[in-house]
PASEBA-1860 file (N, C-alpha, C; in nm, 3 decimals):
! residues 238
1> MAVEIIPG> -14.369/-6.494/9.390/-14.458/-6.377/9.395/-14.382/-6.254/9.345 ~ -14.446/-6.175/9.260/-14.382/-6.058/9.201/-14.352/-5.953/9.308 ~ -14.239/-5.885/9.291/-14.201/-5.779/9.384/-14.288/-5.657/9.359 ~ -14.342/-5.600/9.463/-14.428/-5.483/9.450/-14.345/-5.357/9.466 ~ -14.362/-5.264/9.372/-14.284/-5.140/9.371/-14.348/-5.037/9.464 ~ -14.477/-5.011/9.444/-14.552/-4.919/9.531/-14.676/-4.995/9.576 ~ -14.668/-5.070/9.685/-14.781/-5.151/9.729/-14.905/-5.066/9.756 ~ -15.018/-5.119/9.720/-15.144/-5.050/9.744/-15.230/-5.046/9.621
9> SYCGTPPG> -15.356/-5.014/9.641/-15.452/-5.007/9.530/-15.486/-4.861/9.504 ~ -15.464/-4.816/9.379/-15.499/-4.679/9.346/-15.650/-4.663/9.356 ~ -15.695/-4.554/9.410/-15.836/-4.525/9.441/-15.880/-4.591/9.570 ~ -15.786/-4.652/9.645/-15.817/-4.697/9.779/-15.876/-4.836/9.788 ~ -15.941/-4.861/9.900/-16.000/-4.992/9.926/-16.134/-5.003/9.855 ~ -16.178/-5.125/9.826/-16.305/-5.143/9.755/-16.423/-5.087/9.836 ~ -16.498/-4.993/9.779/-16.613/-4.936/9.852/-16.737/-5.023/9.835 ~ -16.828/-5.013/9.930/-16.959/-5.074/9.917/-17.055/-4.978/9.851
17> PGAIWQSW> -17.176/-5.021/9.818/-17.273/-4.933/9.751/-17.304/-4.807/9.829 ~ -17.304/-4.815/9.962/-17.339/-4.698/10.042/-17.234/-4.589/10.044 ~ -17.110/-4.624/10.007/-17.001/-4.526/10.014/-16.953/-4.481/9.878 ~ -17.015/-4.529/9.772/-16.958/-4.506/9.640/-16.959/-4.358/9.601 ~ -17.064/-4.283/9.638/-17.071/-4.143/9.595/-16.982/-4.051/9.678 ~ -16.918/-4.106/9.780/-16.817/-4.029/9.853/-16.676/-4.067/9.807 ~ -16.667/-4.142/9.699/-16.538/-4.198/9.657/-16.480/-4.128/9.535 ~ -16.491/-3.996/9.529/-16.429/-3.920/9.421/-16.277/-3.918/9.442
25> NLDPVLLG> -16.203/-3.923/9.334/-16.057/-3.923/9.342/-16.004/-3.783/9.311 ~ -15.956/-3.713/9.411/-15.907/-3.576/9.395/-15.755/-3.570/9.412 ~ -15.687/-3.673/9.367/-15.542/-3.681/9.373/-15.481/-3.569/9.288 ~ -15.406/-3.476/9.347/-15.348/-3.365/9.270/-15.248/-3.413/9.165 ~ -15.183/-3.526/9.189/-15.090/-3.580/9.089/-15.164/-3.622/8.963 ~ -15.291/-3.655/8.976/-15.374/-3.688/8.861/-15.441/-3.564/8.803 ~ -15.496/-3.479/8.891/-15.571/-3.363/8.844/-15.482/-3.265/8.768 ~ -15.355/-3.253/8.809/-15.264/-3.162/8.741/-15.245/-3.196/8.594
33> PLLIMGLA> -15.205/-3.318/8.560/-15.190/-3.354/8.418/-15.320/-3.344/8.340 ~ -15.434/-3.378/8.402/-15.561/-3.364/8.331/-15.590/-3.218/8.299 ~ -15.560/-3.129/8.394/-15.580/-2.986/8.371/-15.489/-2.937/8.260 ~ -15.362/-2.977/8.263/-15.268/-2.937/8.158/-15.314/-2.988/8.022 ~ -15.359/-3.113/8.018/-15.408/-3.169/7.892/-15.530/-3.092/7.842 ~ -15.620/-3.059/7.935/-15.738/-2.983/7.896/-15.703/-2.845/7.840 ~ -15.605/-2.778/7.902/-15.563/-2.647/7.852/-15.496/-2.659/7.715 ~ -15.416/-2.764/7.697/-15.347/-2.783/7.570/-15.445/-2.813/7.457
41> LRRNPRGL> -15.556/-2.880/7.489/-15.652/-2.922/7.387/-15.780/-2.839/7.390 ~ -15.776/-2.722/7.455/-15.899/-2.646/7.478/-15.965/-2.598/7.349 ~ -15.890/-2.586/7.240/-15.947/-2.540/7.113/-16.002/-2.656/7.029 ~ -15.987/-2.776/7.079/-16.028/-2.892/7.002/-16.139/-2.966/7.077 ~ -16.261/-2.966/7.023/-16.372/-3.032/7.094/-16.348/-3.180/7.120 ~ -16.283/-3.249/7.024/-16.256/-3.391/7.046/-16.156/-3.410/7.160 ~ -16.056/-3.322/7.165/-15.959/-3.331/7.272/-16.021/-3.307/7.408 ~ -16.108/-3.206/7.417/-16.176/-3.179/7.544/-16.267/-3.295/7.582
49> AAVAVLAI> -16.331/-3.356/7.483/-16.415/-3.472/7.511/-16.330/-3.588/7.566 ~ -16.211/-3.605/7.510/-16.121/-3.711/7.559/-16.082/-3.686/7.704 ~ -16.051/-3.561/7.737/-16.015/-3.527/7.875/-16.134/-3.554/7.967 ~ -16.254/-3.522/7.923/-16.374/-3.547/8.003/-16.392/-3.696/8.029 ~ -16.367/-3.778/7.927/-16.379/-3.924/7.943/-16.274/-3.974/8.042 ~ -16.152/-3.922/8.032/-16.047/-3.961/8.127/-16.083/-3.920/8.270 ~ -16.147/-3.804/8.284/-16.190/-3.761/8.416/-16.296/-3.856/8.472 ~ -16.388/-3.901/8.387/-16.487/-3.998/8.432/-16.418/-4.126/8.479
57> AFVSPLCA> -16.317/-4.168/8.404/-16.250/-4.294/8.435/-16.168/-4.286/8.563 ~ -16.102/-4.171/8.588/-16.005/-4.165/8.697/-16.047/-4.077/8.814 ~ -16.137/-3.981/8.792/-16.174/-3.888/8.899/-16.308/-3.926/8.961 ~ -16.401/-3.967/8.880/-16.535/-4.001/8.929/-16.531/-4.126/9.016 ~ -16.640/-4.158/9.085/-16.645/-4.280/9.167/-16.622/-4.410/9.089 ~ -16.623/-4.403/8.954/-16.594/-4.523/8.876/-16.455/-4.577/8.909 ~ -16.361/-4.490/8.941/-16.225/-4.534/8.975/-16.228/-4.625/9.097 ~ -16.300/-4.582/9.201/-16.308/-4.665/9.322/-16.393/-4.789/9.298
65> MAVALFSA> -16.499/-4.773/9.222/-16.586/-4.886/9.193/-16.511/-4.996/9.118 ~ -16.414/-4.954/9.034/-16.335/-5.050/8.958/-16.237/-5.126/9.045 ~ -16.212/-5.077/9.167/-16.132/-5.154/9.261/-16.215/-5.270/9.317 ~ -16.346/-5.247/9.329/-16.434/-5.348/9.387/-16.482/-5.449/9.284 ~ -16.524/-5.402/9.168/-16.592/-5.487/9.071/-16.512/-5.502/8.942 ~ -16.497/-5.623/8.896/-16.434/-5.646/8.767/-16.517/-5.583/8.655 ~ -16.649/-5.590/8.666/-16.734/-5.531/8.562/-16.713/-5.381/8.551 ~ -16.691/-5.313/8.664/-16.661/-5.170/8.659/-16.523/-5.146/8.598
73> RVVHHVLL> -16.428/-5.236/8.626/-16.295/-5.224/8.565/-16.304/-5.238/8.413 ~ -16.392/-5.325/8.366/-16.412/-5.341/8.222/-16.464/-5.210/8.162 ~ -16.562/-5.148/8.229/-16.612/-5.018/8.181/-16.499/-4.918/8.176 ~ -16.417/-4.917/8.279/-16.301/-4.827/8.287/-16.209/-4.849/8.167 ~ -16.176/-4.974/8.137/-16.085/-5.004/8.026/-16.148/-4.973/7.891 ~ -16.277/-4.998/7.878/-16.345/-4.965/7.752/-16.344/-4.815/7.728 ~ -16.366/-4.737/7.835/-16.359/-4.591/7.820/-16.221/-4.548/7.772 ~ -16.116/-4.616/7.820/-15.980/-4.580/7.780/-15.954/-4.614/7.634
81> VAVAAPLL> -15.975/-4.741/7.597/-15.927/-4.789/7.467/-16.026/-4.765/7.353 ~ -16.155/-4.751/7.383/-16.254/-4.740/7.276/-16.326/-4.606/7.271 ~ -16.303/-4.520/7.372/-16.368/-4.388/7.371/-16.263/-4.276/7.379 ~ -16.186/-4.273/7.489/-16.085/-4.167/7.502/-15.977/-4.178/7.395 ~ -15.931/-4.300/7.366/-15.821/-4.317/7.271/-15.856/-4.267/7.130 ~ -15.971/-4.305/7.072/-16.002/-4.252/6.939/-16.025/-4.101/6.939 ~ -16.080/-4.047/7.048/-16.096/-3.902/7.055/-15.961/-3.832/7.057 ~ -15.866/-3.887/7.136/-15.731/-3.831/7.137/-15.665/-3.846/7.000
89> AAALPTRR> -15.684/-3.961/6.937/-15.624/-3.985/6.806/-15.674/-3.884/6.704 ~ -15.802/-3.848/6.713/-15.858/-3.750/6.620/-15.815/-3.608/6.654 ~ -15.780/-3.584/6.780/-15.744/-3.449/6.823/-15.597/-3.417/6.802 ~ -15.511/-3.517/6.806/-15.368/-3.492/6.798/-15.328/-3.452/6.656 ~ -15.237/-3.358/6.642/-15.191/-3.319/6.508/-15.113/-3.431/6.442 ~ -15.124/-3.440/6.311/-15.053/-3.542/6.235/-14.937/-3.476/6.161 ~ -14.818/-3.482/6.222/-14.700/-3.421/6.160/-14.623/-3.521/6.074 ~ -14.647/-3.649/6.097/-14.584/-3.751/6.018/-14.677/-3.871/6.008
97> GPGPAPLH> -14.643/-3.965/5.925/-14.728/-4.081/5.905/-14.758/-4.153/6.034 ~ -14.882/-4.201/6.051/-14.920/-4.265/6.177/-14.862/-4.404/6.194 ~ -14.801/-4.460/6.091/-14.746/-4.595/6.102/-14.845/-4.698/6.052 ~ -14.799/-4.820/6.030/-14.886/-4.923/5.973/-14.992/-4.971/6.071 ~ -15.114/-4.975/6.023/-15.225/-5.018/6.108/-15.208/-5.161/6.160 ~ -15.161/-5.257/6.077/-15.146/-5.394/6.130/-15.053/-5.401/6.251 ~ -14.943/-5.326/6.247/-14.850/-5.327/6.360/-14.916/-5.272/6.484 ~ -14.985/-5.159/6.471/-15.051/-5.099/6.588/-15.165/-5.186/6.639
105> FLISTAIL> -15.232/-5.255/6.549/-15.336/-5.348/6.592/-15.276/-5.460/6.677 ~ -15.166/-5.519/6.631/-15.104/-5.628/6.704/-15.054/-5.583/6.841 ~ -14.992/-5.464/6.845/-14.938/-5.415/6.972/-15.051/-5.384/7.070 ~ -15.152/-5.310/7.026/-15.260/-5.271/7.116/-15.339/-5.393/7.163 ~ -15.360/-5.490/7.073/-15.431/-5.611/7.112/-15.350/-5.691/7.213 ~ -15.220/-5.704/7.189/-15.134/-5.778/7.282/-15.136/-5.713/7.420 ~ -15.127/-5.580/7.424/-15.129/-5.509/7.553/-15.261/-5.533/7.625 ~ -15.373/-5.522/7.554/-15.504/-5.543/7.615/-15.517/-5.684/7.673
113> WVWHLPAA> -15.476/-5.783/7.595/-15.491/-5.921/7.640/-15.394/-5.954/7.754 ~ -15.271/-5.904/7.746/-15.174/-5.932/7.852/-15.222/-5.877/7.985 ~ -15.279/-5.756/7.985/-15.325/-5.697/8.110/-15.450/-5.765/8.164 ~ -15.512/-5.850/8.086/-15.626/-5.926/8.138/-15.588/-6.069/8.175 ~ -15.459/-6.102/8.165/-15.412/-6.227/8.225/-15.421/-6.212/8.377 ~ -15.470/-6.313/8.447/-15.492/-6.298/8.592/-15.370/-6.249/8.670 ~ -15.251/-6.303/8.640/-15.133/-6.262/8.717/-15.101/-6.114/8.696 ~ -15.106/-6.067/8.571/-15.075/-5.927/8.541/-15.183/-5.836/8.598
121> YDLALRDI> -15.308/-5.875/8.583/-15.421/-5.794/8.631/-15.415/-5.778/8.783 ~ -15.398/-5.888/8.853/-15.396/-5.882/9.000/-15.276/-5.802/9.050 ~ -15.163/-5.813/8.983/-15.047/-5.734/9.023/-15.075/-5.585/9.008 ~ -15.140/-5.547/8.897/-15.170/-5.405/8.874/-15.264/-5.350/8.981 ~ -15.353/-5.433/9.032/-15.448/-5.384/9.132/-15.392/-5.383/9.273 ~ -15.275/-5.441/9.294/-15.216/-5.433/9.428/-15.084/-5.355/9.428 ~ -15.046/-5.298/9.314/-14.922/-5.221/9.304/-14.951/-5.097/9.222 ~ -14.941/-4.979/9.285/-14.981/-4.855/9.219/-14.893/-4.826/9.098
129> AVYWVMQI> -14.764/-4.855/9.106/-14.675/-4.830/8.992/-14.715/-4.915/8.872 ~ -14.743/-5.043/8.896/-14.784/-5.132/8.787/-14.922/-5.091/8.735 ~ -15.007/-5.043/8.825/-15.139/-4.994/8.784/-15.125/-4.885/8.678 ~ -15.035/-4.790/8.701/-15.020/-4.681/8.606/-14.951/-4.726/8.478 ~ -14.864/-4.825/8.488/-14.809/-4.883/8.365/-14.922/-4.944/8.282 ~ -15.014/-5.012/8.350/-15.129/-5.068/8.280/-15.210/-4.960/8.209 ~ -15.246/-4.854/8.283/-15.332/-4.751/8.227/-15.265/-4.678/8.110 ~ -15.139/-4.643/8.128/-15.068/-4.566/8.025/-15.048/-4.649/7.899
137> TLLATATL> -15.011/-4.776/7.915/-14.988/-4.859/7.796/-15.119/-4.888/7.724 ~ -15.227/-4.911/7.798/-15.356/-4.933/7.733/-15.397/-4.810/7.652 ~ -15.388/-4.692/7.713/-15.431/-4.569/7.645/-15.338/-4.535/7.529 ~ -15.207/-4.546/7.550/-15.111/-4.507/7.446/-15.119/-4.597/7.324 ~ -15.122/-4.728/7.344/-15.123/-4.818/7.229/-15.257/-4.810/7.155 ~ -15.366/-4.792/7.229/-15.497/-4.778/7.163/-15.502/-4.648/7.084 ~ -15.445/-4.539/7.139/-15.443/-4.411/7.066/-15.364/-4.424/6.937 ~ -15.251/-4.489/6.940/-15.172/-4.508/6.819/-15.247/-4.594/6.717
145> FWRALLAG> -15.319/-4.695/6.765/-15.398/-4.779/6.675/-15.505/-4.696/6.604 ~ -15.582/-4.619/6.683/-15.688/-4.539/6.622/-15.631/-4.428/6.534 ~ -15.517/-4.375/6.571/-15.454/-4.272/6.488/-15.414/-4.329/6.352 ~ -15.364/-4.454/6.352/-15.327/-4.517/6.226/-15.448/-4.535/6.135 ~ -15.565/-4.558/6.195/-15.686/-4.576/6.114/-15.745/-4.442/6.070 ~ -15.754/-4.347/6.163/-15.821/-4.221/6.134/-15.738/-4.128/6.048 ~ -15.604/-4.135/6.064/-15.517/-4.047/5.986/-15.467/-4.114/5.858 ~ -15.492/-4.243/5.844/-15.448/-4.314/5.725/-15.533/-4.279/5.603
153> RDSVGGVL> -15.479/-4.305/5.486/-15.551/-4.274/5.362/-15.629/-4.393/5.309 ~ -15.605/-4.511/5.362/-15.671/-4.631/5.315/-15.796/-4.657/5.399 ~ -15.910/-4.605/5.354/-16.033/-4.619/5.431/-16.079/-4.764/5.437 ~ -16.062/-4.838/5.326/-16.103/-4.978/5.326/-16.021/-5.057/5.428 ~ -15.889/-5.036/5.425/-15.804/-5.100/5.524/-15.839/-5.059/5.665 ~ -15.872/-4.930/5.682/-15.912/-4.882/5.813/-16.036/-4.952/5.865 ~ -16.135/-4.971/5.776/-16.257/-5.042/5.815/-16.224/-5.185/5.857 ~ -16.139/-5.251/5.779/-16.105/-5.391/5.809/-16.032/-5.404/5.942
161> WAMAGLIQ> -15.938/-5.312/5.967/-15.863/-5.322/6.093/-15.947/-5.279/6.212 ~ -16.040/-5.186/6.191/-16.134/-5.152/6.298/-16.224/-5.271/6.329 ~ -16.264/-5.345/6.226/-16.342/-5.467/6.247/-16.260/-5.572/6.323 ~ -16.131/-5.579/6.291/-16.044/-5.671/6.365/-16.038/-5.632/6.512 ~ -16.032/-5.502/6.539/-16.034/-5.456/6.678/-16.164/-5.493/6.748 ~ -16.275/-5.478/6.678/-16.405/-5.515/6.733/-16.409/-5.664/6.765 ~ -16.357/-5.746/6.673/-16.361/-5.891/6.691/-16.277/-5.936/6.810 ~ -16.155/-5.880/6.821/-16.070/-5.924/6.932/-16.127/-5.880/7.065
169> MGLLGAIL> -16.191/-5.764/7.071/-16.254/-5.719/7.195/-16.369/-5.813/7.231 ~ -16.451/-5.848/7.132/-16.561/-5.940/7.157/-16.513/-6.078/7.197 ~ -16.403/-6.124/7.136/-16.350/-6.256/7.170/-16.301/-6.260/7.314 ~ -16.230/-6.156/7.356/-16.185/-6.150/7.495/-16.304/-6.148/7.590 ~ -16.406/-6.071/7.554/-16.526/-6.066/7.637/-16.594/-6.201/7.646 ~ -16.598/-6.274/7.534/-16.661/-6.406/7.534/-16.585/-6.503/7.623 ~ -16.453/-6.498/7.618/-16.372/-6.587/7.701/-16.398/-6.560/7.849 ~ -16.405/-6.433/7.885/-16.429/-6.398/8.026/-16.571/-6.435/8.069
177> TLAPEPLY> -16.666/-6.420/7.978/-16.805/-6.454/8.011/-16.823/-6.603/8.031 ~ -16.757/-6.682/7.948/-16.778/-6.827/7.949/-16.682/-6.902/8.039 ~ -16.588/-6.831/8.103/-16.495/-6.899/8.194/-16.575/-6.966/8.306 ~ -16.541/-7.089/8.341/-16.622/-7.163/8.439/-16.600/-7.121/8.584 ~ -16.497/-7.042/8.609/-16.467/-7.001/8.747/-16.407/-6.862/8.748 ~ -16.411/-6.793/8.862/-16.351/-6.659/8.870/-16.201/-6.666/8.845 ~ -16.149/-6.567/8.774/-16.009/-6.567/8.734/-15.923/-6.472/8.816 ~ -15.985/-6.374/8.881/-15.908/-6.264/8.940/-15.922/-6.261/9.092
185> ASHAQAPL> -15.810/-6.283/9.159/-15.809/-6.281/9.306/-15.845/-6.144/9.360 ~ -15.818/-6.038/9.284/-15.847/-5.902/9.330/-15.996/-5.879/9.354 ~ -16.079/-5.958/9.288/-16.224/-5.940/9.301/-16.289/-6.065/9.363 ~ -16.217/-6.128/9.454/-16.269/-6.250/9.516/-16.370/-6.221/9.627 ~ -16.366/-6.100/9.686/-16.452/-6.069/9.800/-16.543/-5.949/9.776 ~ -16.489/-5.842/9.719/-16.563/-5.716/9.711/-16.696/-5.726/9.635 ~ -16.707/-5.805/9.528/-16.838/-5.814/9.461/-16.952/-5.857/9.553 ~ -16.919/-5.932/9.659/-17.023/-5.976/9.752/-17.091/-5.857/9.819
193> LWGLSPLA> -17.016/-5.747/9.837/-17.076/-5.627/9.896/-17.183/-5.568/9.806 ~ -17.174/-5.597/9.676/-17.267/-5.544/9.577/-17.373/-5.646/9.538 ~ -17.380/-5.756/9.612/-17.480/-5.857/9.583/-17.449/-5.945/9.464 ~ -17.321/-5.952/9.427/-17.278/-6.033/9.314/-17.176/-6.136/9.361 ~ -17.181/-6.253/9.306/-17.072/-6.347/9.328/-16.955/-6.306/9.240 ~ -16.832/-6.344/9.274/-16.718/-6.310/9.187/-16.737/-6.360/9.044 ~ -16.797/-6.478/9.027/-16.818/-6.530/8.892/-16.922/-6.447/8.817 ~ -17.030/-6.410/8.884/-17.133/-6.327/8.819/-17.076/-6.191/8.779
201> DQQLGGLI> -16.993/-6.134/8.865/-16.928/-6.006/8.835/-16.839/-6.020/8.711 ~ -16.763/-6.128/8.706/-16.676/-6.152/8.591/-16.758/-6.173/8.464 ~ -16.867/-6.246/8.474/-16.953/-6.269/8.358/-17.015/-6.139/8.309 ~ -17.056/-6.054/8.403/-17.110/-5.923/8.365/-17.005/-5.840/8.292 ~ -16.882/-5.841/8.346/-16.773/-5.769/8.279/-16.747/-5.823/8.140 ~ -16.748/-5.956/8.126/-16.729/-6.015/7.995/-16.838/-5.976/7.897 ~ -16.963/-5.972/7.944/-17.073/-5.931/7.857/-17.061/-5.785/7.814 ~ -17.016/-5.700/7.907/-16.995/-5.559/7.871/-16.889/-5.548/7.761
209> MWVPAMLP> -16.782/-5.626/7.774/-16.677/-5.624/7.674/-16.721/-5.690/7.544 ~ -16.810/-5.785/7.555/-16.856/-5.863/7.441/-16.953/-5.784/7.354 ~ -17.045/-5.709/7.417/-17.152/-5.644/7.341/-17.144/-5.491/7.344 ~ -17.169/-5.423/7.458/-17.169/-5.276/7.455/-17.036/-5.216/7.409 ~ -16.925/-5.282/7.443/-16.794/-5.227/7.404/-16.776/-5.223/7.254 ~ -16.856/-5.300/7.181/-16.842/-5.301/7.036/-16.904/-5.177/6.971 ~ -16.990/-5.107/7.044/-17.059/-4.992/6.985/-16.964/-4.881/6.940 ~ -16.862/-4.842/7.021/-16.768/-4.741/6.970/-16.694/-4.788/6.846
217> YAAIIALL> -16.657/-4.917/6.842/-16.592/-4.970/6.723/-16.685/-4.960/6.603 ~ -16.813/-4.995/6.622/-16.909/-4.988/6.512/-16.925/-4.845/6.462 ~ -16.925/-4.749/6.555/-16.938/-4.608/6.515/-16.818/-4.564/6.431 ~ -16.698/-4.605/6.470/-16.580/-4.566/6.394/-16.575/-4.639/6.260 ~ -16.618/-4.764/6.257/-16.627/-4.836/6.130/-16.720/-4.762/6.034 ~ -16.835/-4.715/6.085/-16.929/-4.640/6.002/-16.866/-4.510/5.953 ~ -16.791/-4.443/6.041/-16.724/-4.319/6.002/-16.622/-4.342/5.891 ~ -16.541/-4.446/5.907/-16.440/-4.477/5.806/-16.503/-4.520/5.675
225> ARRGWRGA> -16.613/-4.598/5.684/-16.682/-4.642/5.563/-16.742/-4.522/5.489 ~ -16.798/-4.430/5.565/-16.855/-4.309/5.503/-16.746/-4.226/5.436 ~ -16.633/-4.214/5.504/-16.521/-4.139/5.446/-16.473/-4.206/5.317 ~ -16.461/-4.339/5.320/-16.418/-4.411/5.201/-16.517/-4.396/5.088 ~ -16.647/-4.399/5.119/-16.749/-4.384/5.017/-16.743/-4.246/4.952 ~ -16.725/-4.144/5.035/-16.712/-4.008/4.982/-16.590/-3.995/4.893 ~ -16.478/-4.057/4.935/-16.357/-4.052/4.855/-16.371/-4.122/4.722 ~ -16.450/-4.233/4.723/-16.467/-4.310/4.599/-16.563/-4.242/4.503
233> TGPAAA> -16.666/-4.176/4.556/-16.766/-4.115/4.469/-16.734/-3.970/4.435 ~ -16.646/-3.907/4.515/-16.613/-3.767/4.490/-16.559/-3.739/4.353 ~ -16.452/-3.807/4.309/-16.396/-3.781/4.175/-16.498/-3.809/4.065 ~ -16.580/-3.916/4.080/-16.677/-3.947/3.976/-16.782/-3.838/3.966 ~ -16.826/-3.789/4.085/-16.926/-3.684/4.084/-16.870/-3.556/4.022 ~ -16.739/-3.530/4.052/-16.678/-3.410/3.995/-16.669/-3.420/3.845
END
């Protein structure tokens, strides 16, 4: 059994439906960095939007709900890697090259898949230190991936690698949806409070990752394709 550094579940014990709206997370250790980030990015609408998404993920009752339900944890992770990360990538200044997209794709995909291995996932939900390693690595590697696509000059390559990101997200969702039994001990009991079996909760989470999570990827693919089209037709039109 892995050694726990800071035993406990961030956002507390799994709440039931009746207590969810009293489960806001007002941890000053979290609110302080979010406030600093908001002040630093206050002139950038995309940056402020990213901070708002992070607040939804960590401050709102979604944080506590994600302790109870795997499907809520999937929503939490999708907000990090497919919504907050591209917004941050678009908001951050580009002082040097963003790095090769294939490398960032491989790293961000590996991080996402590793944290959804049952042993790693369950450890993160019972150890606060590992939990934050999970959150930071998911957000950081996804931000670097999106930055490589959005700040890169190769729009065609960006579209292809964004499609690769969409495919790997859908594949992970399909695996979780079609798994014949529950995979995560952390959600062996709490889903019952919400009228879901652990397997149904896992299947719902997989479906969220399989279908709705693809929408942000599709939006960015459309953005990159439009940018590439403008770049290709601009010189000819001129």
